[in-house]
Steps between C-alpha positions, in 0.01 A plus 500: 500500500507128424174450684329757274504263200227251431459224245246586229378343175447781248304400186774644275872568532529810280720676754584788267628484143469728195201461271598369156277511194608214274406549136487191278355424157191287455471236229333753268778756553304728734659611825408378849592660835558287809529699824722328755734567790702177535818613325862559596819587314815291491773669300368554149216254555160529666323207667122499467244300694182438301204264509503254213132584444568861403493614137830678562677176594353320200610778265848526650558126466380506138676815377802503731492873562325770701539854621510587869344838568537669838221749577552802718289534814264746333382221263358279774140564395582405139653175623199425717266544201650189341569307820175302479540411132655206318595440140389136530168431329294331630595606852621201706245396762725575797565851368133563426421410862741778608322753277734504200361591159641470150640814339655493153635856500664573835689796352174683433342400832804612700543822303841393371664576164691245294868582444702285253809322625836516327638144522188286540151494352316540831406863573560709812264715706573864421383636836746287700823697565713185519475217244703183427502306174568135588535150359414180682795294620340218698185398683450270801191379676485578869595202713199577721163448337258784574131422475515232234621487141281794394715742699847348488764767556769550237842648572614670179839659442525768233808673365482878471593601145441873528399749770294809427466780755310825460735797492335639812638215715854487354796691642606719204807374315499162680342155495373540857142524617434820693353348815377841611272507195402132466194417711410132435171340588524232771263217588493431874262234634251582222521876549664751266778720642708783360703804602782306661736701721871499415681391817852494356711303255716192518875521432440328163282784373805665343568206268 
C-alpha cells in the first residue's frame, strides 16, 4: 500500500469544504456576495480565509459584520453563476486575466432573494437553509505571501451572533440540525459535490 502513493503538486488544495456565500455591505449600502470555501468553525466562531483584493474582505474590514450563508447542493448552479464575478470596480488586472467581470447585483444574477438579518444590518440569502449572522473579531495577514501584495491572504475570525436554520432541516422541538435533511454543497478540488452519505455518528452527537 505504501508504494501506491506518489508525490504530486496539485494547483489547489481545496480538499473538500462546504461552500459559503459571504454577504457584506458595500460603501453605498448595497449587498455583495463573495463565494468561498476556506472556512471552518471553532466553538462559536468561524475562521475565514479571503484574498485582501476581494470586495467582501474590504467590506468586512470596514463594517465589521457579515452573514455566512450555506447553500444546499441543489443551488450549485446559482453559485456558479456568480463565481466569475467580483464587486471590485474596476476589476483588478490579475482577476481580469482569469476571466472575472464586475457585477454590482450578484443577488439578481444568482437568482437569490434578500432576507433581512435580525442583529446586524447585513442581509442574508433567503434560499440558503443555514445562515449565520456574524461580527468581525480579528484579522491577520497570512504569514506566507501568495502571488504578491494584490492577492495577500487574510485570516479573519468572526463571532456568530445568531444562527438561522430553515424548519425543514431542524429536528422538531430541538436546536439540532436534522442531518438526514441537510444536504450542504461541497467544493472539492474545484468541483461541486452534494448528496453526502451518512456513515454514522460520533459519540459527541448526543450533546
